[in-house]
C-alpha positions in Angstrom: 34.4 4.4 22.7 30.8 5.5 22.9 28.5 3.9 25.5 26.4 2.0 23.0 23.8 0.9 25.6 23.2 4.6 26.4 23.0 5.5 22.7 20.5 2.7 22.1 18.4 3.8 25.1 18.3 7.4 23.7 17.4 6.1 20.2 14.6 3.9 21.7 13.2 6.8 23.7 13.3 8.9 20.6 11.5 6.2 18.6 8.7 6.1 21.2 8.4 9.9 21.2 8.4 10.1 17.4 5.8 7.3 17.2 3.6 9.2 19.6 4.1 12.4 17.8 3.1 10.7 14.5 0.0 9.2 16.1 -1.2 12.3 17.9 0.5 15.3 16.4 0.5 14.4 12.7 -2.8 12.6 12.4 -5.1 14.6 10.1 -2.2 17.0 9.2 -0.5 14.8 6.7 -2.1 12.4 4.1 -2.3 8.7 4.5 0.7 8.0 2.2 2.9 10.3 4.3 1.6 8.8 7.5 2.6 5.4 6.1 6.1 6.7 5.5 6.2 8.1 9.0 5.1 4.7 10.5 7.7 2.8 8.4 10.4 5.2 9.7 9.3 4.6 13.3 9.2 0.8 12.8 12.7 0.7 11.3 14.0 3.1 13.9 12.6 0.9 16.7 13.9 -2.4 15.3 17.4 -1.1 14.7 17.6 0.8 18.0 16.7 -2.6 19.7 19.4 -4.2 17.5 21.9 -1.6 18.7 20.9 -2.4 22.3 21.6 -6.1 21.7 24.9 -5.3 19.8 25.9 -3.2 22.8 25.9 -6.2 25.2 27.6 -8.7 22.9 31.2 -9.4 23.4 33.3 -8.0 20.5 36.9 -7.7 19.5 38.6 -4.7 21.1 37.9 -1.5 19.2 35.5 -3.1 16.7 32.4 -1.0 16.8 31.4 -1.0 13.1 28.0 -2.7 13.6 27.1 -0.1 16.2 28.2 2.9 14.1 26.5 1.5 11.0 23.2 1.0 12.9 23.3 4.6 14.2 24.1 5.9 10.6 21.2 3.8 9.3 18.8 5.3 11.8 19.9 8.8 10.9 20.0 8.3 7.1 17.1 5.9 6.6 14.7 6.9 9.3 15.7 10.5 9.4 15.1 11.0 5.6 11.7 9.3 5.9 10.7 11.4 8.8 11.6 14.6 6.9 10.0 13.3 3.7 6.7 12.5 5.5 6.3 16.0 6.9 7.7 18.0 4.0 6.7 16.0 1.0 10.1 16.7 -0.6 10.6 13.6 -2.7 14.3 14.2 -3.4 15.0 13.3 0.2 14.1 9.7 -0.9 17.6 9.6 -2.6 19.2 9.6 0.9 17.1 6.7 2.2 18.9 3.9 0.4 22.2 4.9 2.0 20.6 4.3 5.4 19.3 0.9 4.2 22.8 -0.1 3.0 24.1 1.0 6.4 21.5 -1.3 8.1 22.4 -4.3 5.9 26.2 -3.6 6.3 25.8 -3.5 10.1 24.2 -7.0 10.2 26.7 -8.4 7.7 29.6 -7.1 9.7 28.2 -8.5 12.8 27.8 -11.9 11.1 31.4 -11.7 9.9 32.6 -10.9 13.5 30.8 -14.0 14.8 31.4 -16.3 11.9 33.7 -18.6 13.9 30.9 -19.0 16.5 28.2 -20.2 14.0 
């Protein structure tokens, strides 16, 4: 079983680094539209990495790690495709982004189902 707290910490550090890179390394090198895409990727990256940190400390049924895996997949697919889209301008990458969004939604729904008896 992965150390989800460690994975979340690495994703959070990466979000900070990519946010700083966007603010300092990309400013003036990409247009405002692409910068908006980059910033949205950083926001969703940060929010879902924080979510993973929270999920990592919640008690869960033995062997049930779907929310964590789905959050990591969402960061990779959603945020990753937006990062690449922002710097390359290759619009076809936008076709990957919704799969990451679905992974995010699925993660939160699976978590809700896991805790339905506690609501």
